[in-house]
C-alpha positions in Angstrom: -17.7 -25.7 1.5 -17.1 -27.8 -1.5 -12.7 -28.1 -1.3 -12.8 -28.7 -5.3 -13.8 -25.0 -6.2 -10.8 -23.0 -7.1 -10.1 -20.3 -4.2 -7.7 -17.4 -4.9 -6.4 -14.9 -1.9 -7.7 -11.5 -1.4 -6.6 -9.0 1.4 -8.9 -7.3 3.2 -8.7 -4.3 5.8 -10.8 -1.4 7.4 -9.7 1.3 5.0 -6.7 3.6 5.2 -6.9 5.5 8.7 -4.1 5.8 11.7 -3.9 2.4 13.0 -5.3 -1.5 11.7 -9.2 -1.8 12.8 -11.9 -3.6 12.2 -15.5 -3.8 13.2 -17.0 -6.5 15.4 -19.7 -6.4 12.1 -17.2 -6.6 9.9 -15.2 -9.6 11.6 -18.2 -11.2 11.5 -18.4 -11.4 7.7 -15.0 -12.1 7.1 -15.7 -15.1 9.2 -19.2 -16.1 7.7 -16.4 -17.2 4.6 -14.2 -19.4 6.3 -14.3 -22.8 8.1 -13.6 -24.0 11.0 -10.2 -25.1 10.7 -9.5 -21.8 8.1 -6.6 -18.8 9.3 -6.2 -15.1 8.5 -2.8 -14.3 7.8 -2.5 -10.5 9.2 0.5 -8.9 7.0 3.1 -6.2 7.9 0.8 -3.8 6.0 -2.2 -3.9 7.6 -3.9 -6.4 5.6 -5.4 -9.6 6.6 -5.2 -12.4 3.6 -8.8 -14.9 2.8 -8.7 -17.6 0.9 -12.5 -16.8 -0.7 -14.2 -19.0 -4.0 -13.5 -17.3 -7.0 -16.8 -18.3 -8.8 -18.5 -15.8 -5.9 -15.0 -13.1 -6.3 -17.7 -10.2 -6.8 -20.4 -11.1 -4.8 -18.6 -11.4 -1.4 -16.3 -8.2 -2.4 -19.4 -6.5 -2.5 -20.5 -8.3 0.6 -17.5 -7.2 2.3 -17.7 -3.6 0.7 -20.8 -3.1 2.2 -19.8 -2.9 5.6 -16.7 -0.8 5.0 -14.0 -3.2 4.2 -11.4 -2.8 1.5 -10.6 -5.3 -0.7 -6.8 -5.5 -2.9 -5.7 -8.1 -5.4 -2.4 -9.9 -3.8 0.2 -10.1 -6.2 2.4 -8.0 -8.0 0.1 -4.8 -7.9 0.9 -1.5 -5.4 -0.2 -2.7 -2.5 -2.4 -0.7 0.5 -1.1 2.6 1.3 0.4 1.7 5.1 -0.2 4.3 7.6 0.8 5.5 10.8 -0.4 3.0 13.9 -1.3 5.7 16.2 -1.7 9.7 16.3 -3.5 12.9 17.3 -5.8 13.5 14.5 -6.5 12.7 10.8 -6.9 16.4 10.0 -4.0 17.6 11.1 -1.5 14.7 10.2 -3.0 14.8 6.9 -4.7 11.5 6.6 -7.4 12.7 3.7 -4.3 13.3 1.4 -2.9 9.7 2.3 -6.8 8.2 1.6 -6.6 10.4 -1.5 -3.4 8.8 -2.8 -3.9 5.3 -1.6 -7.6 5.4 -4.4 -5.2 6.7 -6.7 -2.4 3.7 -6.4 -4.0 1.0 -4.9 -4.3 -2.4 -6.7 -1.9 -0.8 -9.7 0.0 -4.2 -11.1 3.8 -3.6 -11.7 6.3 -6.1 -12.5 7.0 -7.0 -8.7 4.7 -5.7 -5.7 5.9 -2.3 -4.5 4.8 -1.5 -0.7 3.8 2.3 -0.6 4.2 3.7 3.1 2.9 7.1 4.7 3.1 9.2 7.5 1.9 12.3 9.0 5.3 13.8 10.8 8.7 13.3 10.7 7.9 10.6 13.8 8.2 7.9 11.1 5.4 5.3 12.5 4.5 4.3 9.4 7.6 3.6 8.2 7.6 5.6 5.2 11.8 5.2 4.8 11.9 1.2 4.6 9.3 1.1 2.3 9.6 1.4 -1.6 7.9 4.6 -1.7 7.5 6.7 1.3 5.5 9.8 1.9 6.1 11.8 5.4 4.3 15.2 5.9 6.3 17.7 7.5 4.4 20.8 8.7 1.6 21.7 5.8 3.9 19.9 3.1 5.1 16.7 2.4 8.7 15.0 1.3 8.7 11.4 -0.8 11.5 8.9 -0.4 12.1 5.8 -2.3 14.3 2.9 -2.6 13.9 1.8 1.3 14.1 -1.6 2.1 13.2 -3.3 5.4 14.9 -7.1 5.1 18.3 -8.5 4.1 21.4 -7.5 4.1 20.9 -4.7 1.7 18.6 -3.4 3.3 18.6 0.2 4.1 16.7 3.4 4.5 15.2 5.6 1.2 16.6 8.5 0.1 14.7 11.8 -0.4 13.7 12.4 -4.0 11.0 15.6 -3.8 10.4 17.8 -0.9 8.0 20.6 0.1 5.0 18.8 -2.0 1.8 20.2 -2.3 -1.1 17.6 -2.3 -1.6 17.2 -6.1 2.1 17.4 -6.7 2.5 14.2 -4.7 -0.4 12.3 -6.3 1.3 12.9 -9.4 5.2 12.2 -8.7 3.9 9.5 -6.9 1.8 8.0 -10.3 4.7 8.8 -12.3 7.2 7.1 -10.4 4.7 4.1 -10.7 4.2 4.2 -14.3 8.2 4.7 -14.5 8.6 1.4 -13.1 5.4 -0.2 -14.8 7.8 0.9 -18.1 11.3 0.6 -17.4 11.5 -2.0 -14.9 12.6 -5.5 -15.5 11.0 -9.0 -15.4 10.2 -9.5 -11.6 12.4 -6.5 -10.9 11.6 -5.2 -7.3 11.8 -1.4 -6.7 14.7 -1.3 -5.1 16.9 -2.8 -7.5 14.9 -0.4 -10.1 15.9 2.4 -7.5 19.8 1.7 -7.2 19.9 0.8 -11.3 18.9 3.5 -12.5 19.2 6.2 -9.9 17.4 9.3 -8.8 19.1 11.4 -11.9 17.1 9.6 -13.7 13.8 9.2 -12.0 13.8 12.5 -11.6 14.4 13.1 -14.9 11.0 11.2 -15.6 9.5 13.5 -13.4 9.6 16.5 -14.9 8.9 15.7 -17.9 
């Protein structure tokens, strides 16, 4: 390959499921655009980072999508939704809701990379309490957490913002939170710092407008 051509990094996964899964066909298509010495980076958010040529971006992404891969921008965007690693069944644990939420928010530009996570039950293996925005399915409704942080000496669990939400209310609340973050955050302010600076009352007030 021509090393002088500009490359960009994209994030790829097999879509929103319980656990991170790829088929052999998907792996073969990814490998088609890699040299022998190239490496794939597996992130904690169930994504693979791959470098592709910028002038072939649309063509490559189209080929990826034809085999069921999902492609997302890398950087200051909302990441694709992290989900549980295993479960009993997608209908029982609300996976259609997770998929719909991901469609609505993944890839939205934000002041600093924002990490949302979903879990289908209070076991919490999707780690909603240590990510920026966390959704937990409890029986037939959804609880919404914000402000979790998994790393650093100031690491802390997220706190409950809203409870007992129907799916449409959940979508609306998460979209409003992200929009509020876009509008009111300082330059490169992480979501964790944003939540601590404004406080829950201000965020809830925005939700109720």
